[in-house]
The first five atom37 places (N, CA, C, CB, O) and aatype in JSON, in Angstrom:
{
  "aatype": [12, 2, 10, 11, 9, 16, 15, 8, 8, 19, 6, 9, 16, 14, 0, 12, 1, 15, 8, 10, 6, 3, 11, 10, 5, 1, 9, 11, 2, 8, 13, 3, 5, 19, 12, 16, 9, 15, 16, 9, 10, 15, 9, 2, 2, 6, 11, 6, 11, 2, 10, 1, 2, 8, 0, 6, 9, 16, 9, 8, 10, 11, 7, 11, 3, 10, 13, 0, 6, 0, 8, 8, 6, 3, 12, 18, 8, 0, 12, 3, 10, 19, 19, 3, 11, 10, 3, 1, 5, 19, 9, 11, 8, 11, 6, 11, 19, 5, 3, 8, 8, 8, 5, 16, 10, 11, 2, 15],
  "atom_mask": [
    [1, 1, 1, 1, 1],
    [1, 1, 1, 1, 1],
    [1, 1, 1, 1, 1],
    [1, 1, 1, 1, 1],
    [1, 1, 1, 1, 1],
    [1, 1, 1, 1, 1],
    [1, 1, 1, 1, 1],
    [1, 1, 1, 1, 1],
    [1, 1, 1, 1, 1],
    [1, 1, 1, 1, 1],
    [1, 1, 1, 1, 1],
    [1, 1, 1, 1, 1],
    [1, 1, 1, 1, 1],
    [1, 1, 1, 1, 1],
    [1, 1, 1, 1, 1],
    [1, 1, 1, 1, 1],
    [1, 1, 1, 1, 1],
    [1, 1, 1, 1, 1],
    [1, 1, 1, 1, 1],
    [1, 1, 1, 1, 1],
    [1, 1, 1, 1, 1],
    [1, 1, 1, 1, 1],
    [1, 1, 1, 1, 1],
    [1, 1, 1, 1, 1],
    [1, 1, 1, 1, 1],
    [1, 1, 1, 1, 1],
    [1, 1, 1, 1, 1],
    [1, 1, 1, 1, 1],
    [1, 1, 1, 1, 1],
    [1, 1, 1, 1, 1],
    [1, 1, 1, 1, 1],
    [1, 1, 1, 1, 1],
    [1, 1, 1, 1, 1],
    [1, 1, 1, 1, 1],
    [1, 1, 1, 1, 1],
    [1, 1, 1, 1, 1],
    [1, 1, 1, 1, 1],
    [1, 1, 1, 1, 1],
    [1, 1, 1, 1, 1],
    [1, 1, 1, 1, 1],
    [1, 1, 1, 1, 1],
    [1, 1, 1, 1, 1],
    [1, 1, 1, 1, 1],
    [1, 1, 1, 1, 1],
    [1, 1, 1, 1, 1],
    [1, 1, 1, 1, 1],
    [1, 1, 1, 1, 1],
    [1, 1, 1, 1, 1],
    [1, 1, 1, 1, 1],
    [1, 1, 1, 1, 1],
    [1, 1, 1, 1, 1],
    [1, 1, 1, 1, 1],
    [1, 1, 1, 1, 1],
    [1, 1, 1, 1, 1],
    [1, 1, 1, 1, 1],
    [1, 1, 1, 1, 1],
    [1, 1, 1, 1, 1],
    [1, 1, 1, 1, 1],
    [1, 1, 1, 1, 1],
    [1, 1, 1, 1, 1],
    [1, 1, 1, 1, 1],
    [1, 1, 1, 1, 1],
    [1, 1, 1, 0, 1],
    [1, 1, 1, 1, 1],
    [1, 1, 1, 1, 1],
    [1, 1, 1, 1, 1],
    [1, 1, 1, 1, 1],
    [1, 1, 1, 1, 1],
    [1, 1, 1, 1, 1],
    [1, 1, 1, 1, 1],
    [1, 1, 1, 1, 1],
    [1, 1, 1, 1, 1],
    [1, 1, 1, 1, 1],
    [1, 1, 1, 1, 1],
    [1, 1, 1, 1, 1],
    [1, 1, 1, 1, 1],
    [1, 1, 1, 1, 1],
    [1, 1, 1, 1, 1],
    [1, 1, 1, 1, 1],
    [1, 1, 1, 1, 1],
    [1, 1, 1, 1, 1],
    [1, 1, 1, 1, 1],
    [1, 1, 1, 1, 1],
    [1, 1, 1, 1, 1],
    [1, 1, 1, 1, 1],
    [1, 1, 1, 1, 1],
    [1, 1, 1, 1, 1],
    [1, 1, 1, 1, 1],
    [1, 1, 1, 1, 1],
    [1, 1, 1, 1, 1],
    [1, 1, 1, 1, 1],
    [1, 1, 1, 1, 1],
    [1, 1, 1, 1, 1],
    [1, 1, 1, 1, 1],
    [1, 1, 1, 1, 1],
    [1, 1, 1, 1, 1],
    [1, 1, 1, 1, 1],
    [1, 1, 1, 1, 1],
    [1, 1, 1, 1, 1],
    [1, 1, 1, 1, 1],
    [1, 1, 1, 1, 1],
    [1, 1, 1, 1, 1],
    [1, 1, 1, 1, 1],
    [1, 1, 1, 1, 1],
    [1, 1, 1, 1, 1],
    [1, 1, 1, 1, 1],
    [1, 1, 1, 1, 1],
    [1, 1, 1, 1, 1]
  ],
  "atom_positions": [
    [[182.21, 124.79, 169.23], [180.83, 124.65, 169.64], [180.01, 125.74, 168.99], [180.7, 124.7, 171.17], [180.28, 126.93, 169.18]],
    [[179.03, 125.36, 168.22], [178.12, 126.3, 167.59], [176.87, 126.49, 168.48], [177.72, 125.8, 166.15], [176.24, 125.52, 168.89]],
    [[176.52, 127.72, 168.75], [175.36, 128.0, 169.58], [174.32, 128.73, 168.73], [175.75, 128.83, 170.83], [174.61, 129.77, 168.13]],
    [[173.1, 128.17, 168.67], [171.99, 128.79, 167.94], [170.88, 129.09, 168.95], [171.46, 127.85, 166.76], [170.38, 128.18, 169.61]],
    [[170.49, 130.36, 169.07], [169.44, 130.74, 169.96], [168.24, 131.26, 169.16], [169.94, 131.79, 170.93], [168.36, 132.21, 168.38]],
    [[167.11, 130.63, 169.37], [165.87, 131.02, 168.75], [164.89, 131.46, 169.83], [165.29, 129.86, 167.91], [164.9, 130.94, 170.94]],
    [[164.05, 132.44, 169.48], [163.07, 132.9, 170.47], [161.69, 133.02, 169.86], [163.49, 134.24, 171.07], [161.55, 133.24, 168.65]],
    [[160.68, 132.88, 170.7], [159.31, 133.07, 170.34], [158.66, 133.99, 171.35], [158.58, 131.74, 170.26], [158.6, 133.65, 172.54]],
    [[158.17, 135.13, 170.94], [157.49, 136.12, 171.78], [158.42, 136.71, 172.88], [156.26, 135.47, 172.43], [157.96, 137.18, 173.92]],
    [[159.71, 136.66, 172.62], [160.64, 137.28, 173.57], [161.87, 137.77, 172.76], [161.08, 136.24, 174.72], [162.29, 137.13, 171.79]],
    [[162.41, 138.88, 173.16], [163.59, 139.41, 172.52], [164.84, 138.95, 173.3], [163.52, 140.97, 172.42], [164.91, 139.09, 174.53]],
    [[165.79, 138.43, 172.57], [167.03, 137.96, 173.2], [167.97, 139.17, 173.39], [167.73, 136.84, 172.32], [168.46, 139.74, 172.42]],
    [[168.19, 139.53, 174.63], [169.05, 140.64, 174.95], [170.5, 140.14, 175.05], [168.6, 141.33, 176.26], [170.73, 138.95, 175.27]],
    [[171.46, 141.04, 174.9], [172.88, 140.61, 175.04], [173.13, 140.0, 176.42], [173.84, 141.82, 174.81], [173.94, 139.08, 176.54]],
    [[172.45, 140.51, 177.47], [172.62, 139.96, 178.81], [172.12, 138.51, 178.87], [171.87, 140.82, 179.85], [172.76, 137.66, 179.49]],
    [[170.98, 138.22, 178.22], [170.44, 136.88, 178.2], [171.41, 135.95, 177.47], [169.03, 136.86, 177.53], [171.68, 134.83, 177.91]],
    [[171.94, 136.43, 176.34], [172.87, 135.62, 175.52], [174.13, 135.3, 176.33], [173.26, 136.38, 174.2], [174.58, 134.16, 176.35]],
    [[174.7, 136.3, 176.98], [175.94, 136.08, 177.72], [175.69, 135.17, 178.95], [176.55, 137.44, 178.16], [176.53, 134.35, 179.3]],
    [[174.52, 135.33, 179.58], [174.18, 134.47, 180.73], [174.1, 133.0, 180.27], [172.82, 134.91, 181.37], [174.62, 132.1, 180.93]],
    [[173.45, 132.79, 179.13], [173.33, 131.43, 178.6], [174.68, 130.87, 178.19], [172.37, 131.41, 177.42], [174.96, 129.71, 178.46]],
    [[175.5, 131.66, 177.54], [176.81, 131.23, 177.15], [177.68, 130.86, 178.35], [177.48, 132.3, 176.34], [178.41, 129.88, 178.32]],
    [[177.6, 131.67, 179.42], [178.37, 131.37, 180.62], [177.95, 130.05, 181.24], [178.23, 132.48, 181.63], [178.79, 129.25, 181.65]],
    [[176.63, 129.83, 181.3], [176.11, 128.55, 181.87], [176.48, 127.36, 181.03], [174.6, 128.61, 182.01], [176.78, 126.29, 181.57]],
    [[176.44, 127.51, 179.7], [176.76, 126.42, 178.8], [178.26, 126.09, 178.8], [176.29, 126.77, 177.38], [178.67, 124.99, 178.45]],
    [[179.05, 127.03, 179.19], [180.51, 126.79, 179.29], [180.79, 125.66, 180.28], [181.26, 128.08, 179.73], [181.75, 124.9, 180.11]],
    [[179.95, 125.55, 181.34], [180.12, 124.5, 182.33], [179.95, 123.13, 181.69], [179.13, 124.67, 183.47], [180.66, 122.18, 182.02]],
    [[179.01, 123.04, 180.77], [178.8, 121.76, 180.05], [180.01, 121.43, 179.17], [177.52, 121.82, 179.17], [180.44, 120.28, 179.1]],
    [[180.54, 122.46, 178.52], [181.68, 122.24, 177.64], [182.92, 121.82, 178.47], [181.98, 123.53, 176.82], [183.75, 121.05, 178.0]],
    [[183.03, 122.33, 179.71], [184.13, 121.93, 180.6], [184.02, 120.47, 180.97], [184.16, 122.77, 181.85], [185.05, 119.81, 181.13]],
    [[182.8, 119.94, 181.12], [182.63, 118.55, 181.48], [182.9, 117.65, 180.3], [181.23, 118.31, 182.01], [183.48, 116.58, 180.45]],
    [[182.48, 118.07, 179.12], [182.54, 117.2, 177.92], [182.86, 118.05, 176.73], [181.21, 116.41, 177.7], [182.04, 118.87, 176.32]],
    [[184.01, 117.88, 176.16], [184.5, 118.77, 175.11], [184.09, 118.37, 173.71], [185.98, 118.84, 175.17], [184.47, 119.03, 172.75]],
    [[183.3, 117.28, 173.56], [182.9, 116.83, 172.23], [181.53, 117.36, 171.83], [182.9, 115.32, 172.18], [180.82, 116.71, 171.06]],
    [[181.13, 118.53, 172.33], [179.86, 119.14, 172.01], [180.0, 119.78, 170.62], [179.44, 120.18, 173.09], [180.87, 120.63, 170.42]],
    [[179.16, 119.38, 169.67], [179.24, 119.91, 168.31], [178.36, 121.13, 168.16], [178.85, 118.85, 167.29], [178.86, 122.2, 167.81]],
    [[177.05, 121.02, 168.42], [176.17, 122.15, 168.26], [175.16, 122.19, 169.43], [175.44, 122.08, 166.88], [174.82, 121.16, 170.02]],
    [[174.72, 123.39, 169.74], [173.71, 123.57, 170.8], [172.64, 124.45, 170.21], [174.31, 124.2, 172.13], [172.91, 125.56, 169.76]],
    [[171.41, 123.93, 170.23], [170.25, 124.7, 169.74], [169.35, 125.03, 170.94], [169.44, 123.9, 168.64], [168.97, 124.14, 171.7]],
    [[169.03, 126.3, 171.09], [168.26, 126.77, 172.22], [166.99, 127.48, 171.72], [169.11, 127.72, 173.1], [167.04, 128.28, 170.79]],
    [[165.89, 127.17, 172.35], [164.61, 127.86, 172.07], [164.13, 128.46, 173.37], [163.53, 126.87, 171.46], [163.89, 127.75, 174.34]],
    [[163.98, 129.79, 173.39], [163.43, 130.5, 174.53], [162.08, 131.1, 174.1], [164.42, 131.62, 175.05], [161.99, 131.78, 173.07]],
    [[161.06, 130.84, 174.9], [159.72, 131.34, 174.52], [158.91, 131.71, 175.75], [158.95, 130.27, 173.7], [159.17, 131.26, 176.86]],
    [[157.93, 132.57, 175.49], [156.96, 132.92, 176.52], [155.61, 132.44, 176.03], [156.94, 134.46, 176.82], [155.14, 132.85, 174.97]],
    [[154.99, 131.58, 176.81], [153.68, 130.98, 176.44], [152.55, 131.68, 177.21], [153.66, 129.43, 176.73], [152.78, 132.32, 178.23]],
    [[151.39, 131.53, 176.72], [150.19, 132.09, 177.4], [149.58, 131.02, 178.34], [149.11, 132.56, 176.33], [148.46, 130.55, 178.15]],
    [[150.35, 130.68, 179.33], [149.87, 129.7, 180.32], [149.12, 130.47, 181.42], [151.07, 128.86, 180.93], [149.46, 131.61, 181.71]],
    [[148.14, 129.88, 182.01], [147.41, 130.51, 183.1], [148.21, 130.58, 184.35], [146.16, 129.79, 183.37], [148.07, 131.53, 185.12]],
    [[149.08, 129.59, 184.57], [149.93, 129.61, 185.75], [151.19, 130.4, 185.43], [150.27, 128.18, 186.21], [151.88, 130.07, 184.47]],
    [[151.51, 131.41, 186.18], [152.63, 132.29, 185.91], [153.95, 131.54, 185.93], [152.65, 133.42, 186.91], [154.87, 131.89, 185.19]],
    [[154.07, 130.5, 186.79], [155.35, 129.82, 186.92], [155.64, 128.93, 185.69], [155.37, 128.98, 188.21], [156.71, 128.34, 185.61]],
    [[154.73, 128.82, 184.75], [154.97, 128.03, 183.57], [155.12, 128.85, 182.31], [153.87, 127.06, 183.39], [155.27, 128.28, 181.23]],
    [[155.09, 130.15, 182.42], [155.07, 130.99, 181.22], [156.41, 131.0, 180.5], [154.67, 132.41, 181.6], [156.42, 130.85, 179.28]],
    [[157.49, 131.17, 181.15], [158.8, 131.21, 180.49], [159.29, 129.81, 180.28], [159.83, 132.02, 181.31], [159.36, 129.0, 181.21]],
    [[159.63, 129.53, 179.04], [160.0, 128.17, 178.63], [161.35, 128.2, 177.95], [158.94, 127.56, 177.69], [161.59, 129.0, 177.05]],
    [[162.2, 127.34, 178.38], [163.54, 127.18, 177.75], [163.76, 125.72, 177.42], [164.68, 127.7, 178.71], [163.51, 124.83, 178.23]],
    [[164.23, 125.49, 176.21], [164.56, 124.14, 175.8], [165.86, 124.18, 175.0], [163.41, 123.51, 174.96], [166.1, 125.08, 174.19]],
    [[166.7, 123.15, 175.26], [168.01, 123.08, 174.64], [168.25, 121.67, 174.11], [169.11, 123.49, 175.65], [167.99, 120.68, 174.8]],
    [[168.74, 121.59, 172.91], [169.18, 120.36, 172.32], [170.67, 120.42, 172.08], [168.43, 120.07, 171.03], [171.15, 121.35, 171.43]],
    [[171.41, 119.43, 172.59], [172.84, 119.37, 172.41], [173.15, 118.21, 171.49], [173.57, 119.23, 173.77], [172.73, 117.08, 171.75]],
    [[173.87, 118.47, 170.43], [174.29, 117.41, 169.5], [175.7, 117.06, 169.84], [174.16, 117.84, 168.01], [176.62, 117.86, 169.66]],
    [[175.88, 115.82, 170.34], [177.19, 115.26, 170.66], [177.58, 114.29, 169.54], [177.18, 114.53, 172.06], [176.79, 113.98, 168.64]],
    [[178.78, 113.84, 169.61], [179.21, 112.85, 168.6], [178.41, 111.56, 168.83], [180.76, 112.57, 168.69], [178.67, 110.81, 169.77]],
    [[177.46, 111.31, 167.94], [176.68, 110.06, 168.01], [175.45, 110.11, 168.88], [0.0, 0.0, 0.0], [174.77, 109.09, 168.99]],
    [[175.12, 111.21, 169.49], [173.99, 111.26, 170.36], [173.45, 112.73, 170.5], [174.38, 110.68, 171.73], [174.21, 113.69, 170.46]],
    [[172.14, 112.83, 170.66], [171.5, 114.11, 170.93], [170.91, 114.09, 172.33], [170.4, 114.42, 169.89], [170.27, 113.11, 172.71]],
    [[171.12, 115.16, 173.1], [170.54, 115.31, 174.43], [169.56, 116.46, 174.41], [171.64, 115.53, 175.52], [169.83, 117.5, 173.79]],
    [[168.4, 116.29, 175.08], [167.38, 117.3, 175.06], [166.88, 117.54, 176.5], [166.21, 116.89, 174.12], [166.77, 116.6, 177.29]],
    [[166.59, 118.79, 176.81], [165.98, 119.12, 178.11], [165.15, 120.38, 177.92], [167.07, 119.33, 179.23], [165.4, 121.2, 177.04]],
    [[164.16, 120.5, 178.78], [163.3, 121.71, 178.79], [162.95, 122.05, 180.23], [162.0, 121.49, 177.94], [162.94, 121.18, 181.1]],
    [[162.66, 123.34, 180.46], [162.29, 123.79, 181.77], [161.34, 124.95, 181.68], [163.51, 124.16, 182.55], [161.36, 125.7, 180.7]],
    [[160.49, 125.1, 182.68], [159.53, 126.2, 182.8], [159.78, 126.93, 184.07], [158.08, 125.7, 182.76], [160.12, 126.3, 185.07]],
    [[159.64, 128.26, 184.09], [159.76, 129.02, 185.31], [159.08, 130.36, 185.07], [161.26, 129.2, 185.74], [158.8, 130.73, 183.93]],
    [[158.83, 131.1, 186.17], [158.24, 132.41, 185.99], [159.27, 133.46, 185.56], [157.56, 132.84, 187.26], [158.9, 134.53, 185.09]],
    [[160.58, 133.15, 185.73], [161.64, 134.01, 185.3], [162.47, 133.35, 184.28], [162.46, 134.43, 186.44], [162.89, 132.21, 184.48]],
    [[162.76, 134.02, 183.12], [163.46, 133.39, 182.03], [164.9, 132.98, 182.42], [163.5, 134.33, 180.83], [165.39, 131.94, 181.96]],
    [[165.57, 133.78, 183.25], [166.93, 133.4, 183.67], [166.94, 132.13, 184.49], [167.56, 134.53, 184.47], [167.83, 131.29, 184.36]],
    [[165.93, 132.01, 185.35], [165.83, 130.75, 186.14], [165.5, 129.56, 185.24], [164.75, 130.89, 187.26], [166.0, 128.45, 185.44]],
    [[164.65, 129.8, 184.25], [164.32, 128.7, 183.31], [165.59, 128.27, 182.57], [163.21, 129.13, 182.27], [165.81, 127.08, 182.38]],
    [[166.43, 129.21, 182.15], [167.69, 128.87, 181.5], [168.59, 128.1, 182.44], [168.39, 130.13, 181.01], [169.19, 127.11, 182.04]],
    [[168.68, 128.55, 183.69], [169.52, 127.84, 184.67], [169.05, 126.42, 184.89], [169.53, 128.58, 186.0], [169.86, 125.5, 184.96]],
    [[167.75, 126.24, 185.01], [167.2, 124.9, 185.22], [167.48, 123.97, 184.08], [165.72, 124.97, 185.44], [167.9, 122.83, 184.3]],
    [[167.27, 124.44, 182.86], [167.52, 123.55, 181.7], [168.98, 123.22, 181.53], [167.0, 124.2, 180.41], [169.32, 122.11, 181.12]],
    [[169.9, 124.19, 181.86], [171.3, 123.87, 181.75], [171.72, 122.87, 182.83], [172.12, 125.14, 181.86], [172.56, 122.01, 182.59]],
    [[171.13, 122.98, 184.03], [171.41, 122.02, 185.09], [170.95, 120.61, 184.72], [170.75, 122.46, 186.39], [171.63, 119.62, 185.02]],
    [[169.79, 120.54, 184.07], [169.32, 119.23, 183.58], [170.28, 118.63, 182.55], [167.91, 119.37, 182.95], [170.64, 117.46, 182.61]],
    [[170.68, 119.48, 181.61], [171.58, 119.0, 180.57], [172.97, 118.65, 181.13], [171.71, 120.06, 179.47], [173.63, 117.73, 180.64]],
    [[173.39, 119.38, 182.14], [174.68, 119.09, 182.76], [174.66, 117.68, 183.34], [175.01, 120.14, 183.85], [175.62, 116.93, 183.17]],
    [[173.61, 117.32, 184.01], [173.5, 115.98, 184.59], [173.47, 114.9, 183.43], [172.19, 115.87, 185.5], [174.08, 113.84, 183.55]],
    [[172.77, 115.2, 182.35], [172.72, 114.25, 181.25], [174.09, 114.08, 180.59], [171.7, 114.71, 180.21], [174.49, 112.97, 180.23]],
    [[174.81, 115.2, 180.46], [176.17, 115.13, 179.82], [177.11, 114.33, 180.71], [176.76, 116.57, 179.58], [177.87, 113.5, 180.2]],
    [[177.07, 114.56, 182.01], [177.9, 113.78, 182.92], [177.59, 112.3, 182.87], [177.73, 114.27, 184.33], [178.5, 111.47, 182.85]],
    [[176.31, 111.96, 182.84], [175.9, 110.55, 182.76], [176.37, 109.95, 181.41], [174.34, 110.41, 182.91], [176.86, 108.82, 181.38]],
    [[176.22, 110.69, 180.34], [176.66, 110.21, 179.03], [178.18, 109.98, 179.0], [176.26, 111.2, 177.94], [178.67, 109.0, 178.45]],
    [[178.9, 110.93, 179.6], [180.36, 110.84, 179.61], [180.8, 109.61, 180.41], [180.98, 112.13, 180.22], [181.74, 108.93, 180.01]],
    [[180.12, 109.31, 181.54], [180.47, 108.14, 182.33], [180.16, 106.88, 181.53], [179.7, 108.14, 183.67], [180.94, 105.93, 181.59]],
    [[179.08, 106.84, 180.81], [178.76, 105.65, 180.0], [179.81, 105.44, 178.94], [177.38, 105.77, 179.35], [180.26, 104.31, 178.72]],
    [[180.2, 106.5, 178.29], [181.21, 106.4, 177.21], [182.54, 105.94, 177.78], [181.39, 107.77, 176.48], [183.2, 105.08, 177.2]],
    [[182.94, 106.49, 178.9], [184.22, 106.1, 179.51], [184.18, 104.66, 180.05], [184.59, 107.08, 180.65], [185.15, 103.92, 179.9]],
    [[183.07, 104.25, 180.67], [182.96, 102.89, 181.14], [183.02, 101.89, 180.01], [181.7, 102.72, 181.92], [183.67, 100.85, 180.11]],
    [[182.31, 102.23, 178.93], [182.3, 101.35, 177.77], [183.7, 101.27, 177.16], [181.28, 101.84, 176.72], [184.13, 100.2, 176.71]],
    [[184.39, 102.34, 177.13], [185.75, 102.36, 176.56], [186.7, 101.52, 177.41], [186.28, 103.81, 176.46], [187.54, 100.8, 176.87]],
    [[186.57, 101.61, 178.71], [187.47, 100.83, 179.59], [187.12, 99.34, 179.52], [187.37, 101.33, 181.08], [188.01, 98.5, 179.63]],
    [[185.87, 99.0, 179.34], [185.51, 97.57, 179.24], [186.07, 96.96, 177.98], [183.98, 97.4, 179.26], [186.52, 95.81, 178.0]],
    [[186.07, 97.69, 176.89], [186.62, 97.13, 175.65], [188.13, 96.95, 175.76], [186.28, 98.03, 174.45], [188.69, 96.01, 175.19]],
    [[188.8, 97.83, 176.49], [190.25, 97.68, 176.66], [190.57, 96.5, 177.53], [190.85, 98.93, 177.26], [191.56, 95.81, 177.27]],
    [[189.75, 96.22, 178.57], [189.97, 95.09, 179.45], [189.72, 93.77, 178.78], [189.11, 95.2, 180.64], [190.39, 92.78, 179.07]],
    [[188.74, 93.75, 177.86], [188.38, 92.5, 177.19], [189.39, 92.16, 176.1], [186.97, 92.6, 176.59], [189.45, 91.0, 175.69]],
    [[190.19, 93.11, 175.61], [191.1, 92.83, 174.53], [192.3, 92.01, 175.01], [191.57, 94.13, 173.9], [193.19, 91.68, 174.22]]
  ]
}
């Protein structure tokens, strides 16, 4: 799994990197065919404080890309939210792949 972290107007600290890697490990435990993960962390000039910290992640799986984004007033919570969204997408994708695989075996 290749992890690429990009930032805009924020410095990526080692604590932020390890927090994100720990959270993304949960996705890898659910689905081991993750090829690359691209992350963009940014701070925007939004008037509402709860929308300033922005995290978006794109996961490239075999044959499919999954994308999620989240906003929060704290960057760590934004990272947690976006990983939770992606976790649900990965589980749904895994179920579809497994269901499709079982249907082709039954039809043979």
